[in-house]
C-alpha positions as CSV (number, residue, x, y, z in Angstrom):
1,M,-18.8,-64.9,25.6
2,T,-22.5,-64.4,25.3
3,E,-24.1,-61.0,25.0
4,S,-25.3,-61.3,28.6
5,S,-22.0,-62.3,30.1
6,P,-20.5,-60.1,32.8
7,A,-17.6,-59.0,30.5
8,K,-20.1,-57.6,27.9
9,I,-21.9,-55.8,30.7
10,I,-19.0,-54.4,32.7
11,F,-16.5,-53.5,30.0
12,T,-17.4,-51.2,27.1
13,D,-15.0,-53.0,24.7
14,R,-11.9,-55.1,24.4
15,D,-9.6,-52.1,25.0
16,D,-11.5,-51.2,28.1
17,F,-10.9,-54.7,29.4
18,R,-7.2,-54.6,28.6
19,S,-6.9,-51.4,30.6
20,F,-7.6,-53.4,33.7
21,Q,-4.7,-55.8,32.9
22,T,-2.2,-53.4,34.6
23,G,-0.6,-52.8,37.9
24,E,1.4,-56.0,38.5
25,E,4.4,-54.1,39.7
26,K,2.4,-52.9,42.8
27,S,2.5,-56.5,44.1
28,F,6.3,-56.3,44.5
29,A,6.0,-53.2,46.7
30,V,3.5,-55.1,49.0
31,I,5.9,-58.1,49.1
32,A,8.8,-55.9,50.1
33,L,6.7,-54.4,52.8
34,L,5.7,-57.8,54.1
35,Y,9.3,-59.0,54.3
36,S,10.2,-55.7,56.1
37,L,7.5,-56.4,58.7
38,I,9.0,-59.9,59.2
39,V,12.5,-58.5,59.7
40,L,11.2,-55.9,62.2
41,A,9.3,-58.6,64.1
42,L,12.4,-60.7,64.3
43,A,14.4,-57.7,65.5
44,A,11.9,-57.2,68.2
45,V,12.3,-60.9,69.2
46,W,16.1,-60.5,69.4
47,I,15.7,-57.4,71.6
48,A,13.0,-59.1,73.7
49,M,15.4,-61.9,74.6
50,Q,17.5,-59.4,76.5
51,L,14.6,-58.3,78.6
52,P,12.8,-59.6,81.7
53,L,10.7,-62.7,81.0
54,A,7.3,-60.9,81.1
55,F,8.4,-58.5,78.4
56,E,10.0,-61.2,76.4
57,V,6.9,-63.4,76.3
58,S,4.5,-60.6,75.3
59,I,6.8,-59.2,72.6
60,C,7.6,-62.6,71.2
61,G,3.9,-63.5,71.2
62,A,3.1,-60.3,69.2
63,A,6.0,-60.9,66.8
64,F,4.8,-64.5,66.3
65,C,1.4,-63.2,65.2
66,V,2.9,-60.5,62.9
67,I,5.2,-63.1,61.2
68,G,2.3,-65.5,60.8
69,W,0.1,-62.8,59.2
70,S,2.9,-61.7,56.9
71,Q,3.6,-65.2,55.8
72,Y,-0.1,-65.7,55.2
73,S,-0.2,-62.5,53.2
74,L,2.8,-63.7,51.1
75,G,0.6,-66.6,50.3
76,N,-1.9,-64.1,48.9
77,G,1.0,-62.7,46.8
78,M,1.6,-66.3,45.6
79,H,-2.1,-66.3,44.5
80,E,-1.2,-63.4,42.2
81,A,1.5,-65.6,40.7
82,V,-0.9,-68.6,40.4
83,H,-2.9,-66.4,38.0
84,N,0.3,-65.1,36.2
85,N,-0.2,-61.6,37.7
86,L,3.3,-61.3,39.2
87,R,5.4,-60.7,36.1
88,N,5.6,-64.5,35.7
89,K,3.9,-65.2,32.4
90,R,7.1,-66.6,31.0
91,S,8.7,-68.0,34.2
92,D,7.6,-68.8,37.7
93,M,11.1,-68.8,39.2
94,L,11.2,-65.3,40.7
95,A,7.6,-65.6,41.9
96,S,8.4,-68.9,43.5
97,F,11.4,-67.6,45.4
98,L,9.6,-64.6,46.6
99,T,6.2,-66.0,47.6
100,A,6.0,-69.8,47.6
101,Y,9.2,-71.5,48.7
102,P,9.7,-69.3,51.9
103,I,6.2,-70.3,53.2
104,G,6.4,-74.0,52.5
105,L,4.6,-74.1,49.2
106,T,5.4,-74.3,45.5
107,L,3.5,-73.1,42.4
108,D,2.4,-76.7,41.9
109,Y,-0.5,-75.2,43.9
110,R,-1.7,-73.6,40.6
111,D,-3.4,-76.8,39.4
112,F,-5.2,-77.2,42.7
113,H,-6.3,-73.5,42.8
114,L,-7.4,-73.4,39.2
115,R,-9.6,-76.4,39.7
116,H,-11.3,-74.4,42.5
117,H,-12.1,-71.7,39.8
118,R,-13.2,-74.2,37.2
119,H,-15.4,-76.3,39.5
120,L,-16.6,-73.8,42.0
121,G,-19.6,-75.1,43.9
122,T,-19.2,-78.7,42.8
123,E,-17.6,-81.7,44.4
124,D,-14.8,-81.4,41.8
125,D,-13.7,-78.3,43.6
126,P,-10.8,-79.5,45.8
127,E,-11.9,-76.9,48.5
128,F,-15.6,-77.7,48.2
129,A,-15.7,-79.5,51.6
130,V,-13.9,-76.6,53.4
131,Y,-16.5,-73.9,52.6
132,T,-19.7,-76.0,52.3
133,R,-19.3,-77.5,55.8
134,F,-20.6,-74.4,57.5
135,P,-20.5,-74.6,61.3
136,R,-24.1,-74.9,62.6
137,T,-23.4,-73.8,66.2
138,K,-21.2,-71.4,68.1
139,T,-19.3,-74.4,69.5
140,A,-18.7,-75.8,66.1
141,M,-17.3,-72.5,64.9
142,I,-15.0,-72.3,67.9
143,R,-13.8,-75.9,67.2
144,R,-13.2,-75.0,63.6
145,F,-10.9,-72.0,64.7
146,I,-9.0,-74.2,67.2
147,W,-8.6,-77.0,64.7
148,N,-7.1,-74.7,62.1
149,L,-4.9,-73.0,64.7
150,S,-3.5,-76.4,65.8
151,G,-1.2,-76.7,62.9
152,I,-2.4,-80.2,61.9
153,P,-4.4,-79.0,58.8
154,A,-1.4,-77.2,57.6
155,A,0.8,-80.3,58.0
156,I,-1.8,-82.3,56.1
157,Q,-1.9,-79.7,53.3
158,F,1.9,-79.7,53.1
159,L,2.1,-83.5,52.7
160,G,-0.8,-83.4,50.2
161,Q,1.1,-80.8,48.1
162,R,4.1,-83.2,47.8
163,E,1.8,-86.0,46.6
164,R,0.0,-83.7,44.1
165,A,3.3,-82.5,42.7
166,T,4.3,-86.2,42.1
167,G,1.0,-87.2,40.7
168,A,0.7,-84.3,38.3
169,R,3.9,-85.1,36.5
170,G,3.9,-88.9,37.0
171,K,7.3,-88.5,38.7
172,R,8.8,-86.3,41.4
173,D,10.1,-83.0,40.3
174,Y,13.5,-83.1,42.1
175,S,14.6,-79.7,40.8
176,E,11.5,-78.0,42.4
177,L,12.1,-79.9,45.6
178,L,15.8,-78.9,45.6
179,K,15.0,-75.2,45.1
180,F,12.4,-75.4,47.9
181,A,14.8,-77.1,50.2
182,L,17.6,-74.6,49.4
183,V,15.3,-71.6,50.4
184,Q,14.3,-73.3,53.6
185,L,17.9,-74.1,54.4
186,L,19.0,-70.5,53.8
187,I,16.2,-69.2,56.1
188,A,17.1,-71.8,58.8
189,A,20.8,-70.7,58.5
190,G,19.7,-67.1,58.9
191,F,17.9,-67.9,62.1
192,W,20.8,-69.9,63.4
193,H,23.2,-67.0,62.7
194,A,20.8,-64.4,64.4
195,F,19.6,-66.5,67.3
196,D,22.3,-69.2,67.7
197,S,19.5,-71.9,67.7
198,I,17.7,-73.9,65.1
199,W,14.7,-73.9,67.3
200,S,14.2,-70.2,66.6
201,Y,13.6,-71.3,62.9
202,V,10.9,-73.7,64.0
203,V,9.2,-71.4,66.5
204,F,9.3,-68.2,64.5
205,W,9.1,-69.4,61.0
206,V,7.5,-72.9,60.7
207,L,4.9,-72.6,63.4
208,P,3.5,-69.1,62.5
209,I,2.5,-70.2,59.0
210,M,1.2,-73.5,60.3
211,T,-1.0,-71.9,63.0
212,V,-1.8,-68.2,62.4
213,G,-1.4,-68.5,58.6
214,K,-3.7,-71.5,58.3
215,L,-6.3,-70.0,60.6
216,L,-6.5,-66.9,58.5
217,S,-6.6,-68.6,55.2
218,T,-9.3,-71.1,56.1
219,T,-11.4,-68.3,57.8
220,R,-11.0,-66.1,54.8
221,L,-12.2,-69.0,52.5
222,L,-15.3,-69.5,54.7
223,C,-16.1,-65.8,54.5
224,E,-15.7,-65.8,50.7
225,H,-17.8,-68.9,50.0
226,G,-19.6,-70.0,53.2
227,S,-23.2,-69.3,54.2
228,P,-25.5,-70.3,57.0
229,D,-28.4,-70.2,54.6
230,R,-27.1,-71.6,51.3
231,D,-24.8,-74.3,50.2
232,W,-22.2,-71.8,48.9
233,V,-21.9,-68.2,47.6
234,V,-19.3,-66.0,46.0
235,R,-18.9,-63.0,48.3
236,T,-17.1,-59.7,48.1
237,I,-16.5,-58.1,51.6
238,V,-16.2,-54.4,51.8
239,G,-15.0,-52.6,54.9
240,R,-12.3,-50.4,56.4
241,R,-8.9,-50.9,54.6
242,W,-7.1,-52.1,57.7
243,Q,-9.7,-54.8,58.2
244,T,-9.9,-56.0,54.7
245,W,-6.1,-56.3,54.5
246,L,-6.0,-58.1,57.8
247,M,-7.8,-61.0,56.2
248,G,-7.4,-60.3,52.5
249,A,-4.1,-58.7,51.6
250,F,-3.7,-58.0,47.9
251,D,-7.4,-57.0,47.9
252,F,-8.6,-60.5,48.4
253,N,-11.8,-59.1,49.8
254,Y,-13.0,-58.3,46.2
255,H,-13.4,-62.0,45.8
256,A,-16.5,-62.1,43.7
257,E,-14.9,-59.8,41.1
258,H,-11.8,-62.0,41.2
259,H,-13.9,-65.1,40.4
260,L,-15.5,-63.2,37.5
261,F,-12.2,-62.1,36.0
262,P,-9.2,-64.1,37.5
263,S,-6.7,-62.6,35.0
264,I,-7.1,-59.0,36.4
265,P,-4.3,-58.1,38.9
266,Y,-5.1,-57.2,42.4
267,A,-4.3,-53.5,41.8
268,Q,-7.4,-53.2,39.6
269,L,-9.8,-55.1,41.7
270,Q,-11.2,-52.1,43.7
271,K,-11.9,-50.3,40.4
272,L,-13.5,-53.5,39.0
273,H,-15.6,-53.8,42.1
274,S,-16.9,-50.3,41.7
275,R,-18.1,-51.0,38.2
276,N,-19.5,-54.4,39.1
277,R,-21.4,-53.1,42.1
278,A,-22.8,-50.1,40.3
279,H,-24.3,-52.4,37.6
280,A,-25.6,-54.9,40.2
281,E,-27.4,-52.0,42.0
282,R,-28.8,-50.7,38.7
283,D,-30.0,-54.0,37.3
284,Q,-31.7,-56.4,39.7
285,S,-31.7,-59.1,37.0
286,Y,-27.9,-59.2,37.1
287,R,-27.3,-62.6,38.7
288,P,-23.7,-63.8,38.2
289,F,-22.9,-67.3,39.6
290,G,-26.5,-68.3,39.3
291,G,-27.6,-65.7,41.8
292,R,-25.0,-66.6,44.4
293,F,-23.2,-63.3,44.1
294,E,-23.1,-61.4,47.4
295,I,-21.7,-58.1,48.7
296,F,-21.2,-57.8,52.5
297,D,-20.6,-54.3,53.9
298,G,-18.8,-54.1,57.2
299,G,-15.6,-56.2,56.9
300,Y,-14.6,-59.7,57.7
301,L,-14.8,-59.2,61.5
302,A,-18.4,-57.9,61.3
303,L,-19.4,-60.9,59.1
304,L,-17.8,-63.4,61.6
305,A,-19.5,-61.5,64.5
306,H,-22.8,-61.7,62.7
307,W,-22.6,-65.4,62.1
308,F,-21.5,-66.0,65.7
309,R,-24.4,-63.9,66.9
310,I,-27.1,-65.8,64.9
311,L,-25.8,-69.3,65.6
312,P,-27.1,-71.3,68.6
313,W,-24.6,-72.6,71.2
314,T,-25.7,-76.2,70.6
315,A,-27.6,-78.3,68.0
316,R,-30.3,-78.9,70.7
317,H,-30.9,-75.1,70.9
318,R,-31.1,-75.0,67.1
319,E,-33.7,-77.7,66.9
320,G,-35.7,-76.3,69.7
321,G,-35.8,-72.8,68.2
């Protein structure tokens, strides 16, 4: 690293940097909490099925959203594993069983995600089109939300994952597919046992991650890298804890810091943000990511509300001022 690199600026020495490489065990507590929420939501569904229809529909709808959010957040836990921050530097097996296989993914996603880091802001980034196609009108933003909530983009991602796994090795990894299928079969069997119907597995496990989960993940990505004024940015979003974790469990909201130092576990990102922000406020010449580094105060919902407020309803209004 050069003398002007962020590492030289933020950390006093190598030992100081190493002190930030701790806290991986905290991720397991979050994962346990997420599975507990899922179990509680499913228990609420089981109870709701004994109630009048109006109560059943409202409770099941709320449980559907809680399950989808929890699955999405498990995906954020998988992101820790992608960067080998889930006690998985030697083996991905436990991390895969806890965070990837249950939500329809595998850690073959690592190659995809690391290309995002290596090629951020270029067409070699596999997610480049997702965050650079910023909606230019209110109606375009609404359409974007509806499209990602439809489940179709999630199905496309799932099928693409299977193709990437085959292409990366030159042949299909049947052992990985077998483990993935086994976990899904066990989950389906659990639903069958609890609800006496395979459709409960589809409705309360497959559909939540395809709809709620996909909507949250794509919206979060837009907030992290999208901009109405620039082609792309790297944005940290600060706000009330409940709001940052609604969209960014595992402190995903400190996204600029994560891009600066991907090897640092989530448990240290808030501390890293404090240092990074303090230096950015002291030194106006500090311009990581070519000056595309941003901090937004107010939370994800405030950022989305701001964008919605400044966008016109139609392209005609935009052109006409």
